[in-house]
N, C-alpha and C positions, 0 to 999 in steps of 0.2 A: 416186478422185477427188477433191477438193477437201471442202475441210471447204462450202464457201459451196454447191454443189450439192448437198451432203449434208444441208446444214438447209433448201435448197431442198423436197429429196426429201419430206422428213421433212414437211416444212408442207401440199404437196400429198395425202400418206395422213392426216395428221389431218382434213383438211378433206373429204376423201372421207367423212367418220365426222361432223362437224360440222354438217355441210350437211344430214341428218336431224334436227338440230334433235334432240338426243336430250335428254332432261330427267332422267337419273342417267348417273351414269359409274362401272363399277367398278376400286377401287383396288389395283396389284398385290397387298394383302394379302387380297383379299372384300371387302373393308368398297364400302357402296353408296352412295354422298353425290347430293345432289338438287342441281341449276345449276339459278339463274335463267333465265328465256332471257334477259331483258338481257350476262348474264353468257354467253352460246354465242354472240350474236352478236359481242358483244365480242372472244373469242376467233378467230373466227370472222372479222372486218377483219384480227384481228393476224396471222392464218394464212396472207390473200392476200394481206397486204404482202411478206413472209417467202418463199411460195413465186414471186411473182414477183424478188426478189432486191430488193426498197425497206426502207428505214428505218422501223421504224414504231413509235410510241410512244403508252400509254395515260396521259390524261388527263383528271381529277374533273374534275368539272365539278356545282358544290354549288348549292345548288335555286335560293339565296338570296347578293347579292352587300353586305356593309358598302358605303357610299355613296362610300366609301378605293376600292374595288375595282370600282365602279360609273362614278367618274371616271377610271379608269385606260385602262378597259374603254372609255369613249369619247372616250379623251382630249379633255380636262376639268378642270377642276378641279374637287374636294370641295366646294366652297358653291358653286359650279352644281352640283351635281348635289343639292347640298340647297334650292334654291334648283330646278328641275323639280321634286321635289316638295313641293315646298310650295304650289306656285301648281296641284298637283296634272293636271301633264302620265308625272307617271312616278308606278306606284303604292308604295309605300308604303310597309311595318307596323313600327311599336316594335318592340322589344327593353329594355323597361327604357325609357335614355333615350335608345338607338342605332335608330335607321331602319336594315332590310334594305331589299332589293331583289330581285324575285322575278325571275332571271336568263330567260326566256324573256323578262317583260317590256322588259327592258331591251334585251333583243335585239334583237324588237319596233321597237320602239324605235330603235337603231342603225339598223335597215332601215329605216327613214322615216325617214329625218334624209338618208341616204343617196341614196337615191330620189330628196327631194325637190334635194337638190341639185346629181344627176345632171339632169333638168329643167330643173332652174335653168341650169347651162350649155349645155347644151344649145337653149335658150330665143335663152341670148346669141350662138352660133353664128348661128342660125339672123339673130338683128338684123345678125348683124355680116357673116353673109355677099350678106340681102337690103340693106344701106346699101354693098356693092362692097370692102365692105376687105378683104377679101382678093382683093380683080386686085394 
């Protein structure tokens, strides 16, 4: 059997145990370790991908981002993010002289912007169809 199939079989075997959502694991030396639910959920996601033969990776998500990180995520400049914060569009808190933007708020803002763009494009498409521009 190939290594890929062995890895997939091992992942499937581990998934059977993890799907019961255990909070304690026993190490080979007999030591019992408690693992947070979020970590077990992450392991399940990782093993599900491995069992399917897919690549998987773990990405840490900070709860707050710097204005530079927020700008990169939104694909705008840092001064634009600062203006959005100053205008009250994006919530942020100060850490010394630096601003921190909550990730959940930033993602919600980005989703809202995408939805508004999509609606505007749909409206433009409807207008163009009504004017016969696609004929």
